[in-house]
DSSP file (Angstrom, degrees, kcal/mol; ACC not computed):
  #  RESIDUE AA STRUCTURE BP1 BP2  ACC     N-H-->O    O-->H-N    N-H-->O    O-->H-N    TCO  KAPPA ALPHA  PHI   PSI    X-CA   Y-CA   Z-CA
    1    1 A M              0   0    0      0, 0.0     2,-0.3     0, 0.0    20,-0.1   0.000 360.0 360.0 360.0 130.9    0.0    0.0    0.0
    2    2 A S        -     0   0    0     18,-0.1    42,-2.0    19,-0.0    43,-0.5  -0.688 360.0-154.4 -94.2 148.7    1.5    3.4   -0.9
    3    3 A W  E     -AB  18  43A   0     15,-3.1    15,-3.6    -2,-0.3     2,-0.3  -0.878   6.7-154.7-118.2 150.4    1.2    6.4    1.3
    4    4 A H  E     -AB  17  42A   0     38,-3.2    38,-2.3    -2,-0.3     2,-0.5  -0.907   8.7-149.9-126.6 156.0    1.3   10.1    0.3
    5    5 A V  E     -AB  16  41A   0     11,-2.4    11,-2.4    -2,-0.3     2,-0.5  -0.994  12.1-161.7-122.4 123.9    2.2   13.4    1.9
    6    6 A R  E     +AB  15  40A   0     34,-3.1    33,-2.5    -2,-0.5    34,-1.8  -0.923  21.2 164.3-107.0 126.9    0.4   16.5    0.8
    7    7 A Y  E     -AB  14  38A   0      7,-2.2     7,-3.1    -2,-0.5     2,-0.6  -0.949  39.2-107.1-142.2 160.7    2.1   19.8    1.6
    8    8 A K  E     +AB  13  37A   0     29,-2.9    29,-0.8    -2,-0.3     2,-0.2  -0.786  42.8 166.4 -92.6 124.6    2.0   23.4    0.7
    9    9 A A  E >   -A   12   0A   0      3,-3.1     3,-2.2    -2,-0.6     2,-0.1  -0.721  50.4 -59.6-124.2 175.6    4.9   24.6   -1.3
   10   10 A E  T 3  S+     0   0    0      1,-0.3    -1,-0.1    -2,-0.2     0, 0.0  -0.368 125.8  16.7 -57.3 131.0    5.6   27.8   -3.3
   11   11 A G  T 3  S-     0   0    0     -2,-0.1     2,-0.3    -3,-0.0    -1,-0.3   0.437 130.4 -49.9  86.7  -1.9    3.0   28.1   -6.0
   12   12 A G  E <  S-A    9   0A   0     -3,-2.2    -3,-3.1     2,-0.0     2,-0.2  -0.947  86.0 -22.5 141.5-160.6    0.5   25.6   -4.5
   13   13 A E  E     -A    8   0A   0     -2,-0.3     2,-0.3    -5,-0.2    -5,-0.2  -0.609  48.3-163.3 -91.6 149.5    0.2   22.1   -3.1
   14   14 A S  E     -A    7   0A   0     -7,-3.1    -7,-2.2    -2,-0.2     2,-0.4  -0.898   5.7-147.9-128.1 160.0    2.6   19.2   -3.8
   15   15 A L  E     -A    6   0A   0     -2,-0.3     2,-0.4    -9,-0.2    -9,-0.2  -0.995   8.2-170.7-133.5 130.4    2.3   15.5   -3.3
   16   16 A L  E     -A    5   0A   0    -11,-2.4   -11,-2.4    -2,-0.4     2,-0.4  -0.930  13.2-147.4-116.2 145.0    5.0   12.9   -2.4
   17   17 A V  E     -A    4   0A   0     -2,-0.4   -13,-0.2   -13,-0.2   -15,-0.0  -0.930  16.0-178.6-117.8 138.5    4.4    9.1   -2.5
   18   18 A F  E     -A    3   0A   0    -15,-3.6   -15,-3.1    -2,-0.4     6,-0.0  -0.924  33.7-126.7-133.9 155.7    6.1    6.6   -0.2
   19   19 A P  S    S+     0   0    0      0, 0.0     2,-0.3     0, 0.0   -15,-0.1   0.647  90.5  27.5 -78.7 -14.2    6.0    2.8    0.2
   20   20 A S  S  > S-     0   0    0    -17,-0.1     4,-1.8     1,-0.1   -17,-0.1  -0.966  74.1-118.5-145.7 160.6    5.1    2.8    3.9
   21   21 A A  H  > S+     0   0    0     -2,-0.3     4,-2.7     1,-0.2     5,-0.2   0.873 113.1  58.1 -64.0 -37.7    3.4    4.9    6.6
   22   22 A E  H  > S+     0   0    0      1,-0.2     4,-2.3     2,-0.2    -1,-0.2   0.921 107.9  44.8 -61.2 -44.9    6.6    5.1    8.5
   23   23 A R  H  > S+     0   0    0      2,-0.2     4,-2.4     1,-0.2    -1,-0.2   0.880 113.2  51.3 -67.7 -37.5    8.5    6.7    5.6
   24   24 A A  H  X S+     0   0    0     -4,-1.8     4,-2.6     2,-0.2    -2,-0.2   0.919 111.4  47.1 -65.0 -43.2    5.6    9.1    4.9
   25   25 A I  H  X S+     0   0    0     -4,-2.7     4,-2.5     2,-0.2    -2,-0.2   0.917 111.8  50.3 -65.5 -43.2    5.4   10.2    8.5
   26   26 A E  H  X S+     0   0    0     -4,-2.3     4,-2.2    -5,-0.2    -2,-0.2   0.916 112.7  47.3 -60.6 -43.1    9.2   10.7    8.6
   27   27 A A  H  X S+     0   0    0     -4,-2.4     4,-2.7     2,-0.2    -2,-0.2   0.909 111.0  51.3 -65.0 -42.3    9.0   12.8    5.4
   28   28 A A  H  X S+     0   0    0     -4,-2.6     4,-2.5     1,-0.2    -2,-0.2   0.906 110.8  48.4 -61.7 -41.7    6.1   14.9    6.7
   29   29 A C  H  X S+     0   0    0     -4,-2.5     4,-2.4     2,-0.2    -1,-0.2   0.893 111.4  49.8 -66.6 -39.3    8.0   15.6    9.9
   30   30 A S  H  X S+     0   0    0     -4,-2.2     4,-1.3     2,-0.2    -2,-0.2   0.906 110.9  49.8 -64.8 -41.3   11.1   16.6    8.0
   31   31 A L  H  <>S+     0   0    0     -4,-2.7     5,-2.4     2,-0.2     3,-0.4   0.938 112.3  47.0 -61.7 -46.4    9.0   18.9    5.8
   32   32 A A  H ><5S+     0   0    0     -4,-2.5     3,-1.7     1,-0.2    -2,-0.2   0.890 108.7  55.4 -61.8 -39.3    7.4   20.5    8.8
   33   33 A D  H 3<5S+     0   0    0     -4,-2.4    -1,-0.2     1,-0.3    -2,-0.2   0.788 106.4  52.3 -63.7 -27.7   10.8   20.9   10.4
   34   34 A N  T 3<5S-     0   0    0     -4,-1.3    -1,-0.3    -3,-0.4    -2,-0.2   0.261 127.9 -97.0 -93.8  10.9   11.9   22.8    7.3
   35   35 A G  T < 5S+     0   0    0     -3,-1.7    -3,-0.2     1,-0.3     2,-0.2   0.504  77.9 135.9  93.0   5.2    9.0   25.2    7.5
   36   36 A F      < -     0   0    0     -5,-2.4     2,-0.7    -6,-0.2    -1,-0.3  -0.573  56.8-120.7 -84.0 150.8    6.5   23.6    5.1
   37   37 A Q  E     -B    8   0A   0    -29,-0.8   -29,-2.9    -2,-0.2     2,-0.6  -0.832  23.5-149.3 -90.6 114.2    2.9   23.3    5.9
   38   38 A V  E     -B    7   0A   0     -2,-0.7   -31,-0.3   -31,-0.2     3,-0.1  -0.756  16.1-178.2 -86.7 122.4    1.9   19.6    5.9
   39   39 A L  E     -     0   0A   0    -33,-2.5    13,-0.3    -2,-0.6     2,-0.3   0.731  57.9 -16.1 -94.4 -26.6   -1.7   19.3    4.8
   40   40 A G  E     -B    6   0A   0    -34,-1.8   -34,-3.1    11,-0.1     2,-0.4  -0.950  39.6-151.5-175.5 153.0   -2.2   15.6    5.0
   41   41 A I  E     +BC   5  50A   0      9,-1.3     9,-3.1    -2,-0.3     2,-0.3  -0.999  37.4 157.9-128.6 130.3   -0.8   12.1    5.2
   42   42 A G  E     -BC   4  49A   0    -38,-2.3   -38,-3.2    -2,-0.4     2,-0.5  -0.982  42.1-117.3-154.3 164.0   -2.8    9.3    3.7
   43   43 A A  E  >  -B    3   0A   0      5,-3.2     4,-1.0    -2,-0.3   -40,-0.2  -0.889  18.9-151.7-102.4 130.1   -3.0    5.8    2.2
   44   44 A R  T  4 S+     0   0    0    -42,-2.0    -1,-0.1    -2,-0.5   -41,-0.1   0.894  90.7  43.8 -68.1 -40.4   -4.2    5.6   -1.4
   45   45 A D  T  4 S+     0   0    0    -43,-0.5    -1,-0.2     1,-0.2   -42,-0.1   0.856 122.6  29.6 -79.3 -36.1   -5.8    2.1   -1.1
   46   46 A H  T  4 S-     0   0    0      2,-0.1    -1,-0.2     0, 0.0    -2,-0.2   0.444  95.7-121.4-109.9  -0.2   -7.6    2.2    2.2
   47   47 A G     <  +     0   0    0     -4,-1.0     2,-0.2     1,-0.2    -3,-0.1   0.581  59.1 150.4  72.5   7.3   -8.6    5.8    2.6
   48   48 A A        +     0   0    0     -5,-0.1    -5,-3.2    -6,-0.0     2,-0.3  -0.501  17.7 161.9 -70.8 141.0   -6.7    6.0    5.9
   49   49 A S  E     -C   42   0A   0     -7,-0.3     2,-0.4    -2,-0.2    -7,-0.3  -0.995  36.9-131.0-157.6 159.4   -5.4    9.5    6.5
   50   50 A F  E     -C   41   0A   0     -9,-3.1    -9,-1.3    -2,-0.3     2,-0.1  -0.947  25.8-140.1-111.9 133.6   -4.1   11.8    9.2
   51   51 A A     >  -     0   0    0     -2,-0.4     4,-2.3   -11,-0.2     3,-0.3  -0.355  33.8 -94.3 -85.2 171.8   -5.5   15.3    9.5
   52   52 A E  H  > S+     0   0    0    -13,-0.3     4,-2.3     1,-0.2     5,-0.1   0.854 124.2  53.1 -57.8 -38.4   -3.5   18.4   10.2
   53   53 A I  H  > S+     0   0    0      2,-0.2     4,-1.6     1,-0.2    -1,-0.2   0.901 110.7  47.0 -66.7 -39.2   -4.1   18.3   14.0
   54   54 A E  H  > S+     0   0    0     -3,-0.3     4,-2.4     2,-0.2    -1,-0.2   0.879 110.5  53.0 -67.6 -37.1   -2.9   14.7   14.1
   55   55 A I  H  X S+     0   0    0     -4,-2.3     4,-2.9     1,-0.2    -2,-0.2   0.899 106.1  53.7 -64.0 -40.1    0.1   15.6   12.1
   56   56 A A  H  X S+     0   0    0     -4,-2.3     4,-2.1     2,-0.2    -1,-0.2   0.893 109.9  47.7 -61.5 -39.9    1.0   18.3   14.5
   57   57 A R  H  X S+     0   0    0     -4,-1.6     4,-1.9     2,-0.2    -2,-0.2   0.922 112.8  47.9 -66.5 -44.2    0.8   15.8   17.4
   58   58 A I  H  X S+     0   0    0     -4,-2.4     4,-2.5     1,-0.2    -2,-0.2   0.920 111.4  51.4 -61.7 -43.9    3.0   13.3   15.5
   59   59 A Y  H  X S+     0   0    0     -4,-2.9     4,-3.1     1,-0.2     5,-0.2   0.900 106.5  54.0 -62.0 -40.6    5.5   16.1   14.6
   60   60 A A  H  X S+     0   0    0     -4,-2.1     4,-2.0     1,-0.2    -1,-0.2   0.906 111.0  45.6 -60.9 -41.7    5.7   17.2   18.3
   61   61 A I  H  X S+     0   0    0     -4,-1.9     4,-2.2     2,-0.2    -1,-0.2   0.923 114.1  49.2 -65.2 -44.4    6.6   13.6   19.3
   62   62 A W  H  X S+     0   0    0     -4,-2.5     4,-2.2     1,-0.2    -2,-0.2   0.911 110.5  50.0 -61.1 -44.8    9.1   13.4   16.4
   63   63 A A  H  X S+     0   0    0     -4,-3.1     4,-1.8     1,-0.2    -1,-0.2   0.891 110.7  49.2 -64.9 -39.8   10.8   16.7   17.3
   64   64 A R  H  < S+     0   0    0     -4,-2.0    -1,-0.2    -5,-0.2    -2,-0.2   0.897 112.7  47.7 -65.4 -39.6   11.1   15.7   21.0
   65   65 A A  H  < S+     0   0    0     -4,-2.2    -2,-0.2     1,-0.2    -1,-0.2   0.859 110.6  52.3 -68.8 -34.7   12.7   12.4   20.0
   66   66 A K  H  < S+     0   0    0     -4,-2.2    -1,-0.2     1,-0.3    -2,-0.2   0.858 131.7  12.5 -68.6 -36.1   15.0   14.1   17.6
   67   67 A N  S >< S+     0   0    0     -4,-1.8     3,-1.6    -5,-0.2    -1,-0.3  -0.607  71.5 172.9-142.9  75.4   16.3   16.6   20.2
   68   68 A P  T 3  S+     0   0    0      0, 0.0    -1,-0.1     0, 0.0    -3,-0.1   0.705  79.6  44.4 -64.8 -22.1   15.1   15.4   23.7
   69   69 A F  T 3  S-     0   0    0      1,-0.3    -5,-0.1     3,-0.0    -2,-0.0   0.296 111.7-114.1-106.6   9.6   17.1   18.0   25.7
   70   70 A G    <   -     0   0    0     -3,-1.6     2,-0.4    -6,-0.2    -1,-0.3  -0.038  48.9 -49.5  80.2 170.6   16.3   21.0   23.6
   71   71 A R        -     0   0    0     -3,-0.1     2,-0.5    -4,-0.1    -4,-0.0  -0.638  51.5-158.9 -83.1 133.4   18.7   23.1   21.6
   72   72 A I        -     0   0    0     -2,-0.4     2,-0.5     2,-0.0    -2,-0.1  -0.960   2.3-160.5-115.8 123.2   21.8   24.2   23.3
   73   73 A S              0   0    0     -2,-0.5    -2,-0.0     1,-0.1     0, 0.0  -0.883 360.0 360.0-104.6 131.6   23.7   27.2   21.9
   74   74 A I              0   0    0     -2,-0.5    -1,-0.1     0, 0.0    -2,-0.0   0.352 360.0 360.0-121.3 360.0   27.3   27.6   22.9
């Protein structure tokens, strides 16, 4: 089953396709981390999808795991 990530880029919306939910979620979090607005993550075959509020929750967990102690500037 393929999964897609829909996000807002310059000039409109874009769509990326991935072979698994895990890769789609990782890509969505990376896009959000780089300042893009992620509009949706979904499965083409089964109609499963995550809405923007769920994506925000997933991203918060991802960001904490990526940097559990916060950013330290020296």
